[in-house]
PDBQT receptor file of N, H, CA, C and O in Angstrom, charges set to zero:
ATOM      1  N   MET A   1      82.663 104.133 110.478  1.00  0.00    +0.000 N 
ATOM      2  CA  MET A   1      83.766 105.222 110.251  1.00  0.00    +0.000 C 
ATOM      3  C   MET A   1      83.150 106.485 110.647  1.00  0.00    +0.000 C 
ATOM      4  O   MET A   1      83.833 107.307 111.257  1.00  0.00    +0.000 OA
ATOM      5  N   ARG A   2      81.868 106.735 110.348  1.00  0.00    +0.000 N 
ATOM      6  H   ARG A   2      81.313 106.068 109.852  1.00  0.00    +0.000 HD
ATOM      7  CA  ARG A   2      81.220 108.175 110.957  1.00  0.00    +0.000 C 
ATOM      8  C   ARG A   2      81.271 108.161 112.289  1.00  0.00    +0.000 C 
ATOM      9  O   ARG A   2      81.717 109.128 112.906  1.00  0.00    +0.000 OA
ATOM     10  N   GLN A   3      80.836 107.100 112.876  1.00  0.00    +0.000 N 
ATOM     11  H   GLN A   3      80.473 106.315 112.375  1.00  0.00    +0.000 HD
ATOM     12  CA  GLN A   3      80.824 106.980 114.347  1.00  0.00    +0.000 C 
ATOM     13  C   GLN A   3      82.106 107.030 115.126  1.00  0.00    +0.000 C 
ATOM     14  O   GLN A   3      82.146 107.438 116.286  1.00  0.00    +0.000 OA
ATOM     15  N   LEU A   4      83.123 106.615 114.478  1.00  0.00    +0.000 N 
ATOM     16  H   LEU A   4      83.091 106.283 113.535  1.00  0.00    +0.000 HD
ATOM     17  CA  LEU A   4      84.376 106.493 114.934  1.00  0.00    +0.000 C 
ATOM     18  C   LEU A   4      84.752 108.076 114.925  1.00  0.00    +0.000 C 
ATOM     19  O   LEU A   4      85.137 108.572 115.984  1.00  0.00    +0.000 OA
ATOM     20  N   LYS A   5      84.667 108.768 113.925  1.00  0.00    +0.000 N 
ATOM     21  H   LYS A   5      84.354 108.365 113.064  1.00  0.00    +0.000 HD
ATOM     22  CA  LYS A   5      85.099 110.118 113.532  1.00  0.00    +0.000 C 
ATOM     23  C   LYS A   5      84.378 111.050 114.567  1.00  0.00    +0.000 C 
ATOM     24  O   LYS A   5      84.916 112.083 114.966  1.00  0.00    +0.000 OA
ATOM     25  N   LEU A   6      82.931 110.577 115.057  1.00  0.00    +0.000 N 
ATOM     26  H   LEU A   6      82.493 109.738 114.733  1.00  0.00    +0.000 HD
ATOM     27  CA  LEU A   6      82.281 111.557 115.979  1.00  0.00    +0.000 C 
ATOM     28  C   LEU A   6      82.848 111.400 117.205  1.00  0.00    +0.000 C 
ATOM     29  O   LEU A   6      83.247 112.368 117.852  1.00  0.00    +0.000 OA
ATOM     30  N   ASN A   7      82.944 109.991 117.688  1.00  0.00    +0.000 N 
ATOM     31  H   ASN A   7      82.620 109.205 117.162  1.00  0.00    +0.000 HD
ATOM     32  CA  ASN A   7      83.704 109.811 118.946  1.00  0.00    +0.000 C 
ATOM     33  C   ASN A   7      85.020 110.333 119.309  1.00  0.00    +0.000 C 
ATOM     34  O   ASN A   7      85.309 110.833 120.397  1.00  0.00    +0.000 OA
ATOM     35  N   LEU A   8      85.973 110.137 118.069  1.00  0.00    +0.000 N 
ATOM     36  H   LEU A   8      85.738 109.732 117.186  1.00  0.00    +0.000 HD
ATOM     37  CA  LEU A   8      87.059 110.761 118.184  1.00  0.00    +0.000 C 
ATOM     38  C   LEU A   8      87.136 112.299 118.280  1.00  0.00    +0.000 C 
ATOM     39  O   LEU A   8      87.907 112.876 119.048  1.00  0.00    +0.000 OA
ATOM     40  N   GLY A   9      86.410 112.826 117.571  1.00  0.00    +0.000 N 
ATOM     41  H   GLY A   9      85.784 112.358 116.947  1.00  0.00    +0.000 HD
ATOM     42  CA  GLY A   9      86.171 114.331 117.618  1.00  0.00    +0.000 C 
ATOM     43  C   GLY A   9      85.860 114.667 119.063  1.00  0.00    +0.000 C 
ATOM     44  O   GLY A   9      86.669 115.338 119.704  1.00  0.00    +0.000 OA
ATOM     45  N   ALA A  10      84.747 114.244 119.604  1.00  0.00    +0.000 N 
ATOM     46  H   ALA A  10      84.090 113.699 119.083  1.00  0.00    +0.000 HD
ATOM     47  CA  ALA A  10      84.342 114.381 121.126  1.00  0.00    +0.000 C 
ATOM     48  C   ALA A  10      85.561 114.507 122.062  1.00  0.00    +0.000 C 
ATOM     49  O   ALA A  10      85.612 115.278 123.020  1.00  0.00    +0.000 OA
ATOM     50  N   LEU A  11      86.600 113.607 121.651  1.00  0.00    +0.000 N 
ATOM     51  H   LEU A  11      86.559 112.981 120.873  1.00  0.00    +0.000 HD
ATOM     52  CA  LEU A  11      87.744 113.606 122.582  1.00  0.00    +0.000 C 
ATOM     53  C   LEU A  11      88.903 114.569 122.070  1.00  0.00    +0.000 C 
ATOM     54  O   LEU A  11      90.045 114.454 122.515  1.00  0.00    +0.000 OA
ATOM     55  N   ARG A  12      88.639 115.312 121.328  1.00  0.00    +0.000 N 
ATOM     56  H   ARG A  12      87.711 115.405 120.966  1.00  0.00    +0.000 HD
ATOM     57  CA  ARG A  12      89.468 116.189 120.738  1.00  0.00    +0.000 C 
ATOM     58  C   ARG A  12      90.518 115.730 119.870  1.00  0.00    +0.000 C 
ATOM     59  O   ARG A  12      91.386 116.530 119.520  1.00  0.00    +0.000 OA
ATOM     60  N   ILE A  13      90.543 114.358 119.425  1.00  0.00    +0.000 N 
ATOM     61  H   ILE A  13      89.838 113.709 119.710  1.00  0.00    +0.000 HD
ATOM     62  CA  ILE A  13      91.542 114.085 118.477  1.00  0.00    +0.000 C 
ATOM     63  C   ILE A  13      91.391 114.487 117.023  1.00  0.00    +0.000 C 
ATOM     64  O   ILE A  13      90.329 114.541 116.403  1.00  0.00    +0.000 OA
ATOM     65  N   VAL A  14      92.566 114.751 116.582  1.00  0.00    +0.000 N 
ATOM     66  H   VAL A  14      93.429 114.707 117.086  1.00  0.00    +0.000 HD
ATOM     67  CA  VAL A  14      92.431 115.806 115.416  1.00  0.00    +0.000 C 
ATOM     68  C   VAL A  14      93.007 114.769 114.043  1.00  0.00    +0.000 C 
ATOM     69  O   VAL A  14      92.885 115.229 112.908  1.00  0.00    +0.000 OA
ATOM     70  N   SER A  15      93.467 113.733 114.185  1.00  0.00    +0.000 N 
ATOM     71  H   SER A  15      93.567 113.359 115.107  1.00  0.00    +0.000 HD
ATOM     72  CA  SER A  15      93.704 112.807 113.103  1.00  0.00    +0.000 C 
ATOM     73  C   SER A  15      93.770 111.348 113.507  1.00  0.00    +0.000 C 
ATOM     74  O   SER A  15      94.028 110.970 114.650  1.00  0.00    +0.000 OA
ATOM     75  N   ILE A  16      93.509 110.539 112.444  1.00  0.00    +0.000 N 
ATOM     76  H   ILE A  16      93.299 110.846 111.515  1.00  0.00    +0.000 HD
ATOM     77  CA  ILE A  16      93.557 108.959 112.516  1.00  0.00    +0.000 C 
ATOM     78  C   ILE A  16      94.493 108.656 111.667  1.00  0.00    +0.000 C 
ATOM     79  O   ILE A  16      94.460 109.258 110.593  1.00  0.00    +0.000 OA
ATOM     80  N   ARG A  17      95.426 107.794 111.863  1.00  0.00    +0.000 N 
ATOM     81  H   ARG A  17      95.452 107.305 112.735  1.00  0.00    +0.000 HD
ATOM     82  CA  ARG A  17      96.420 107.103 111.164  1.00  0.00    +0.000 C 
ATOM     83  C   ARG A  17      96.317 105.672 111.381  1.00  0.00    +0.000 C 
ATOM     84  O   ARG A  17      96.113 105.143 112.474  1.00  0.00    +0.000 OA
ATOM     85  N   THR A  18      96.516 104.911 109.954  1.00  0.00    +0.000 N 
ATOM     86  H   THR A  18      96.681 105.340 109.066  1.00  0.00    +0.000 HD
ATOM     87  CA  THR A  18      96.280 103.420 109.973  1.00  0.00    +0.000 C 
ATOM     88  C   THR A  18      97.466 102.990 109.093  1.00  0.00    +0.000 C 
ATOM     89  O   THR A  18      98.024 103.805 108.358  1.00  0.00    +0.000 OA
ATOM     90  N   GLU A  19      97.813 101.816 109.166  1.00  0.00    +0.000 N 
ATOM     91  H   GLU A  19      97.360 101.155 109.763  1.00  0.00    +0.000 HD
ATOM     92  CA  GLU A  19      98.737 100.963 108.294  1.00  0.00    +0.000 C 
ATOM     93  C   GLU A  19      97.799 100.119 107.167  1.00  0.00    +0.000 C 
ATOM     94  O   GLU A  19      96.741  99.678 107.616  1.00  0.00    +0.000 OA
ATOM     95  N   VAL A  20      98.013  99.928 106.134  1.00  0.00    +0.000 N 
ATOM     96  H   VAL A  20      98.873 100.286 105.770  1.00  0.00    +0.000 HD
ATOM     97  CA  VAL A  20      97.392  99.128 104.940  1.00  0.00    +0.000 C 
ATOM     98  C   VAL A  20      98.553  98.437 104.037  1.00  0.00    +0.000 C 
ATOM     99  O   VAL A  20      99.642  98.958 103.801  1.00  0.00    +0.000 OA
ATOM    100  N   SER A  21      98.157  97.284 103.620  1.00  0.00    +0.000 N 
ATOM    101  H   SER A  21      97.272  96.860 103.812  1.00  0.00    +0.000 HD
ATOM    102  CA  SER A  21      99.173  96.670 102.733  1.00  0.00    +0.000 C 
ATOM    103  C   SER A  21      98.827  97.274 101.277  1.00  0.00    +0.000 C 
ATOM    104  O   SER A  21      97.681  97.380 100.841  1.00  0.00    +0.000 OA
ATOM    105  N   TRP A  22      99.982  97.645 100.606  1.00  0.00    +0.000 N 
ATOM    106  H   TRP A  22     100.913  97.558 100.960  1.00  0.00    +0.000 HD
ATOM    107  CA  TRP A  22      99.725  98.332  99.277  1.00  0.00    +0.000 C 
ATOM    108  C   TRP A  22      99.058  97.127  98.333  1.00  0.00    +0.000 C 
ATOM    109  O   TRP A  22      98.723  97.432  97.189  1.00  0.00    +0.000 OA
ATOM    110  N   GLU A  23      98.892  95.964  98.733  1.00  0.00    +0.000 N 
ATOM    111  H   GLU A  23      99.164  95.716  99.663  1.00  0.00    +0.000 HD
ATOM    112  CA  GLU A  23      98.215  94.887  98.053  1.00  0.00    +0.000 C 
ATOM    113  C   GLU A  23      96.802  94.818  98.223  1.00  0.00    +0.000 C 
ATOM    114  O   GLU A  23      96.103  94.196  97.423  1.00  0.00    +0.000 OA
ATOM    115  N   ASP A  24      96.309  95.449  99.267  1.00  0.00    +0.000 N 
ATOM    116  H   ASP A  24      96.877  95.954  99.917  1.00  0.00    +0.000 HD
ATOM    117  CA  ASP A  24      94.855  95.515  99.501  1.00  0.00    +0.000 C 
ATOM    118  C   ASP A  24      94.040  96.527  99.042  1.00  0.00    +0.000 C 
ATOM    119  O   ASP A  24      93.552  97.379  99.784  1.00  0.00    +0.000 OA
ATOM    120  N   LEU A  25      93.864  96.467  97.783  1.00  0.00    +0.000 N 
ATOM    121  H   LEU A  25      94.261  95.775  97.180  1.00  0.00    +0.000 HD
ATOM    122  CA  LEU A  25      93.254  97.461  96.981  1.00  0.00    +0.000 C 
ATOM    123  C   LEU A  25      92.043  97.662  97.488  1.00  0.00    +0.000 C 
ATOM    124  O   LEU A  25      91.836  98.875  97.518  1.00  0.00    +0.000 OA
ATOM    125  N   GLU A  26      91.005  96.962  97.963  1.00  0.00    +0.000 N 
ATOM    126  H   GLU A  26      91.173  95.976  97.939  1.00  0.00    +0.000 HD
ATOM    127  CA  GLU A  26      89.884  97.050  98.168  1.00  0.00    +0.000 C 
ATOM    128  C   GLU A  26      89.939  97.975  99.784  1.00  0.00    +0.000 C 
ATOM    129  O   GLU A  26      89.211  98.946  99.991  1.00  0.00    +0.000 OA
ATOM    130  N   LEU A  27      90.766  97.532 100.627  1.00  0.00    +0.000 N 
ATOM    131  H   LEU A  27      91.358  96.743 100.459  1.00  0.00    +0.000 HD
ATOM    132  CA  LEU A  27      90.767  98.347 101.907  1.00  0.00    +0.000 C 
ATOM    133  C   LEU A  27      91.340  99.733 101.594  1.00  0.00    +0.000 C 
ATOM    134  O   LEU A  27      90.939 100.739 102.180  1.00  0.00    +0.000 OA
ATOM    135  N   LEU A  28      92.353  99.753 100.590  1.00  0.00    +0.000 N 
ATOM    136  H   LEU A  28      92.678  98.936 100.114  1.00  0.00    +0.000 HD
ATOM    137  CA  LEU A  28      92.866 101.395 100.315  1.00  0.00    +0.000 C 
ATOM    138  C   LEU A  28      91.897 102.052  99.699  1.00  0.00    +0.000 C 
ATOM    139  O   LEU A  28      91.835 103.255  99.952  1.00  0.00    +0.000 OA
ATOM    140  N   ALA A  29      90.867 101.464  98.719  1.00  0.00    +0.000 N 
ATOM    141  H   ALA A  29      90.917 100.487  98.513  1.00  0.00    +0.000 HD
ATOM    142  CA  ALA A  29      89.895 102.106  98.132  1.00  0.00    +0.000 C 
ATOM    143  C   ALA A  29      88.781 102.521  99.407  1.00  0.00    +0.000 C 
ATOM    144  O   ALA A  29      88.204 103.608  99.442  1.00  0.00    +0.000 OA
ATOM    145  N   PHE A  30      88.661 101.777 100.111  1.00  0.00    +0.000 N 
ATOM    146  H   PHE A  30      89.130 100.894 100.082  1.00  0.00    +0.000 HD
ATOM    147  CA  PHE A  30      87.924 102.155 101.442  1.00  0.00    +0.000 C 
ATOM    148  C   PHE A  30      88.222 103.262 102.105  1.00  0.00    +0.000 C 
ATOM    149  O   PHE A  30      87.360 104.133 102.221  1.00  0.00    +0.000 OA
ATOM    150  N   PHE A  31      89.496 103.424 102.657  1.00  0.00    +0.000 N 
ATOM    151  H   PHE A  31      90.196 102.716 102.563  1.00  0.00    +0.000 HD
ATOM    152  CA  PHE A  31      90.143 104.489 103.142  1.00  0.00    +0.000 C 
ATOM    153  C   PHE A  31      90.208 105.908 102.517  1.00  0.00    +0.000 C 
ATOM    154  O   PHE A  31      90.138 106.981 103.117  1.00  0.00    +0.000 OA
ATOM    155  N   LYS A  32      90.373 105.667 101.046  1.00  0.00    +0.000 N 
ATOM    156  H   LYS A  32      90.431 104.795 100.558  1.00  0.00    +0.000 HD
ATOM    157  CA  LYS A  32      90.475 106.734 100.377  1.00  0.00    +0.000 C 
ATOM    158  C   LYS A  32      88.952 107.394 100.366  1.00  0.00    +0.000 C 
ATOM    159  O   LYS A  32      88.853 108.579 100.684  1.00  0.00    +0.000 OA
ATOM    160  N   ARG A  33      87.858 106.703 100.034  1.00  0.00    +0.000 N 
ATOM    161  H   ARG A  33      87.939 105.740  99.776  1.00  0.00    +0.000 HD
ATOM    162  CA  ARG A  33      86.569 106.949 100.164  1.00  0.00    +0.000 C 
ATOM    163  C   ARG A  33      86.217 107.815 101.211  1.00  0.00    +0.000 C 
ATOM    164  O   ARG A  33      85.585 108.860 101.054  1.00  0.00    +0.000 OA
ATOM    165  N   GLU A  34      86.687 107.313 102.436  1.00  0.00    +0.000 N 
ATOM    166  H   GLU A  34      87.200 106.464 102.564  1.00  0.00    +0.000 HD
ATOM    167  CA  GLU A  34      86.713 108.111 103.734  1.00  0.00    +0.000 C 
ATOM    168  C   GLU A  34      87.413 109.258 104.097  1.00  0.00    +0.000 C 
ATOM    169  O   GLU A  34      87.304 109.776 105.208  1.00  0.00    +0.000 OA
ATOM    170  N   GLY A  35      88.063 109.637 103.285  1.00  0.00    +0.000 N 
ATOM    171  H   GLY A  35      88.151 109.216 102.382  1.00  0.00    +0.000 HD
ATOM    172  CA  GLY A  35      88.939 110.714 103.045  1.00  0.00    +0.000 C 
ATOM    173  C   GLY A  35      90.549 110.679 103.536  1.00  0.00    +0.000 C 
ATOM    174  O   GLY A  35      91.270 111.677 103.525  1.00  0.00    +0.000 OA
ATOM    175  N   PHE A  36      90.926 109.487 103.919  1.00  0.00    +0.000 N 
ATOM    176  H   PHE A  36      90.340 108.676 103.927  1.00  0.00    +0.000 HD
ATOM    177  CA  PHE A  36      92.573 108.988 103.952  1.00  0.00    +0.000 C 
ATOM    178  C   PHE A  36      93.081 109.544 102.732  1.00  0.00    +0.000 C 
ATOM    179  O   PHE A  36      92.496 109.659 101.655  1.00  0.00    +0.000 OA
ATOM    180  N   ALA A  37      94.418 109.920 103.089  1.00  0.00    +0.000 N 
ATOM    181  H   ALA A  37      94.894 109.827 103.964  1.00  0.00    +0.000 HD
ATOM    182  CA  ALA A  37      95.534 110.350 102.014  1.00  0.00    +0.000 C 
ATOM    183  C   ALA A  37      96.797 109.720 102.408  1.00  0.00    +0.000 C 
ATOM    184  O   ALA A  37      96.927 109.378 103.583  1.00  0.00    +0.000 OA
ATOM    185  N   LEU A  38      97.775 109.519 101.537  1.00  0.00    +0.000 N 
ATOM    186  H   LEU A  38      97.669 109.797 100.582  1.00  0.00    +0.000 HD
ATOM    187  CA  LEU A  38      99.226 109.460 102.036  1.00  0.00    +0.000 C 
ATOM    188  C   LEU A  38      99.760 110.285 102.882  1.00  0.00    +0.000 C 
ATOM    189  O   LEU A  38      99.550 111.476 102.652  1.00  0.00    +0.000 OA
ATOM    190  N   SER A  39     100.563 109.948 104.047  1.00  0.00    +0.000 N 
ATOM    191  H   SER A  39     100.734 108.980 104.234  1.00  0.00    +0.000 HD
ATOM    192  CA  SER A  39     101.006 110.683 104.841  1.00  0.00    +0.000 C 
ATOM    193  C   SER A  39     102.326 110.922 104.356  1.00  0.00    +0.000 C 
ATOM    194  O   SER A  39     102.728 110.567 103.248  1.00  0.00    +0.000 OA
ATOM    195  N   ASN A  40     103.025 111.566 105.263  1.00  0.00    +0.000 N 
ATOM    196  H   ASN A  40     102.698 111.854 106.163  1.00  0.00    +0.000 HD
ATOM    197  CA  ASN A  40     104.492 112.086 104.767  1.00  0.00    +0.000 C 
ATOM    198  C   ASN A  40     105.464 111.028 105.792  1.00  0.00    +0.000 C 
ATOM    199  O   ASN A  40     106.610 111.341 106.113  1.00  0.00    +0.000 OA
ATOM    200  N   ARG A  41     104.809 109.752 106.233  1.00  0.00    +0.000 N 
ATOM    201  H   ARG A  41     103.877 109.498 105.973  1.00  0.00    +0.000 HD
ATOM    202  CA  ARG A  41     105.602 109.144 106.789  1.00  0.00    +0.000 C 
ATOM    203  C   ARG A  41     105.655 107.589 106.131  1.00  0.00    +0.000 C 
ATOM    204  O   ARG A  41     104.677 107.146 105.527  1.00  0.00    +0.000 OA
ATOM    205  N   LEU A  42     106.778 106.878 106.291  1.00  0.00    +0.000 N 
ATOM    206  H   LEU A  42     107.572 107.237 106.781  1.00  0.00    +0.000 HD
ATOM    207  CA  LEU A  42     107.128 105.682 105.543  1.00  0.00    +0.000 C 
ATOM    208  C   LEU A  42     107.288 104.672 106.728  1.00  0.00    +0.000 C 
ATOM    209  O   LEU A  42     107.926 104.958 107.741  1.00  0.00    +0.000 OA
ATOM    210  N   CYS A  43     106.787 103.706 106.569  1.00  0.00    +0.000 N 
ATOM    211  H   CYS A  43     106.269 103.473 105.746  1.00  0.00    +0.000 HD
ATOM    212  CA  CYS A  43     106.846 102.531 107.478  1.00  0.00    +0.000 C 
ATOM    213  C   CYS A  43     107.548 101.323 107.192  1.00  0.00    +0.000 C 
ATOM    214  O   CYS A  43     107.113 100.494 106.393  1.00  0.00    +0.000 OA
ATOM    215  N   LEU A  44     108.572 101.199 107.789  1.00  0.00    +0.000 N 
ATOM    216  H   LEU A  44     108.925 101.872 108.439  1.00  0.00    +0.000 HD
ATOM    217  CA  LEU A  44     109.625  99.929 107.640  1.00  0.00    +0.000 C 
ATOM    218  C   LEU A  44     109.375  98.896 108.523  1.00  0.00    +0.000 C 
ATOM    219  O   LEU A  44     108.754  99.087 109.569  1.00  0.00    +0.000 OA
ATOM    220  N   GLU A  45     109.874  97.646 108.139  1.00  0.00    +0.000 N 
ATOM    221  H   GLU A  45     110.378  97.491 107.290  1.00  0.00    +0.000 HD
ATOM    222  CA  GLU A  45     109.873  96.827 109.238  1.00  0.00    +0.000 C 
ATOM    223  C   GLU A  45     110.905  95.494 108.597  1.00  0.00    +0.000 C 
ATOM    224  O   GLU A  45     111.094  95.325 107.392  1.00  0.00    +0.000 OA
ATOM    225  N   THR A  46     111.443  94.706 109.595  1.00  0.00    +0.000 N 
ATOM    226  H   THR A  46     111.290  94.843 110.574  1.00  0.00    +0.000 HD
ATOM    227  CA  THR A  46     112.379  93.804 109.361  1.00  0.00    +0.000 C 
ATOM    228  C   THR A  46     112.453  92.791 110.407  1.00  0.00    +0.000 C 
ATOM    229  O   THR A  46     112.590  92.968 111.617  1.00  0.00    +0.000 OA
ATOM    230  N   ARG A  47     112.332  91.613 109.704  1.00  0.00    +0.000 N 
ATOM    231  H   ARG A  47     112.220  91.468 108.721  1.00  0.00    +0.000 HD
ATOM    232  CA  ARG A  47     112.421  90.386 110.906  1.00  0.00    +0.000 C 
ATOM    233  C   ARG A  47     113.499  90.050 111.744  1.00  0.00    +0.000 C 
ATOM    234  O   ARG A  47     114.637  90.139 111.282  1.00  0.00    +0.000 OA
ATOM    235  N   VAL A  48     113.366  89.766 112.625  1.00  0.00    +0.000 N 
ATOM    236  H   VAL A  48     112.442  89.693 113.000  1.00  0.00    +0.000 HD
ATOM    237  CA  VAL A  48     114.302  89.394 113.837  1.00  0.00    +0.000 C 
ATOM    238  C   VAL A  48     114.536  88.100 113.879  1.00  0.00    +0.000 C 
ATOM    239  O   VAL A  48     113.563  87.357 113.748  1.00  0.00    +0.000 OA
ATOM    240  N   ASP A  49     115.724  87.580 114.048  1.00  0.00    +0.000 N 
ATOM    241  H   ASP A  49     116.514  88.183 114.155  1.00  0.00    +0.000 HD
ATOM    242  CA  ASP A  49     116.063  85.965 114.270  1.00  0.00    +0.000 C 
ATOM    243  C   ASP A  49     116.618  85.983 115.783  1.00  0.00    +0.000 C 
ATOM    244  O   ASP A  49     117.678  86.487 116.155  1.00  0.00    +0.000 OA
ATOM    245  N   PRO A  50     115.539  85.234 116.666  1.00  0.00    +0.000 N 
ATOM    246  CA  PRO A  50     116.048  85.223 118.182  1.00  0.00    +0.000 C 
ATOM    247  C   PRO A  50     117.092  84.278 118.267  1.00  0.00    +0.000 C 
ATOM    248  O   PRO A  50     117.690  84.294 119.343  1.00  0.00    +0.000 OA
ATOM    249  N   THR A  51     117.485  83.440 117.409  1.00  0.00    +0.000 N 
ATOM    250  H   THR A  51     116.999  83.427 116.535  1.00  0.00    +0.000 HD
ATOM    251  CA  THR A  51     118.429  82.398 117.454  1.00  0.00    +0.000 C 
ATOM    252  C   THR A  51     119.818  83.009 116.954  1.00  0.00    +0.000 C 
ATOM    253  O   THR A  51     120.886  82.409 117.074  1.00  0.00    +0.000 OA
ATOM    254  N   ALA A  52     119.671  84.334 116.353  1.00  0.00    +0.000 N 
ATOM    255  H   ALA A  52     118.803  84.822 116.255  1.00  0.00    +0.000 HD
ATOM    256  CA  ALA A  52     121.066  84.707 115.931  1.00  0.00    +0.000 C 
ATOM    257  C   ALA A  52     122.036  84.977 117.044  1.00  0.00    +0.000 C 
ATOM    258  O   ALA A  52     121.678  85.473 118.113  1.00  0.00    +0.000 OA
ATOM    259  N   PRO A  53     123.190  84.662 116.786  1.00  0.00    +0.000 N 
ATOM    260  CA  PRO A  53     124.440  85.096 117.895  1.00  0.00    +0.000 C 
ATOM    261  C   PRO A  53     124.488  86.704 117.932  1.00  0.00    +0.000 C 
ATOM    262  O   PRO A  53     124.376  87.402 116.925  1.00  0.00    +0.000 OA
ATOM    263  N   LEU A  54     124.652  87.145 119.116  1.00  0.00    +0.000 N 
ATOM    264  H   LEU A  54     124.743  86.578 119.935  1.00  0.00    +0.000 HD
ATOM    265  CA  LEU A  54     124.850  88.373 119.381  1.00  0.00    +0.000 C 
ATOM    266  C   LEU A  54     126.326  89.003 118.836  1.00  0.00    +0.000 C 
ATOM    267  O   LEU A  54     127.390  88.421 119.051  1.00  0.00    +0.000 OA
ATOM    268  N   GLU A  55     126.243  90.065 118.222  1.00  0.00    +0.000 N 
ATOM    269  H   GLU A  55     125.379  90.537 118.046  1.00  0.00    +0.000 HD
ATOM    270  CA  GLU A  55     127.739  90.388 117.686  1.00  0.00    +0.000 C 
ATOM    271  C   GLU A  55     128.342  91.612 118.223  1.00  0.00    +0.000 C 
ATOM    272  O   GLU A  55     129.475  91.945 117.878  1.00  0.00    +0.000 OA
TER     273      GLU A  55
C-alpha cells in the first residue's frame, strides 16, 4: 500500500476508492489501518435476467 500511495501521489492522484464486502472483516480492518474510512457514497447493485421479456 505504501508503494501504491507513492506511485499514485507522483501522478497527482489525491484519493483512492475501493469496495469491500461488509462481511469481510479482515479486509475492512486492513483498509482501516491504512487510513481508509467510509465515504459519502453508497454502492448499490441488482441482478439482470437476460432471458426476461422486454416491457
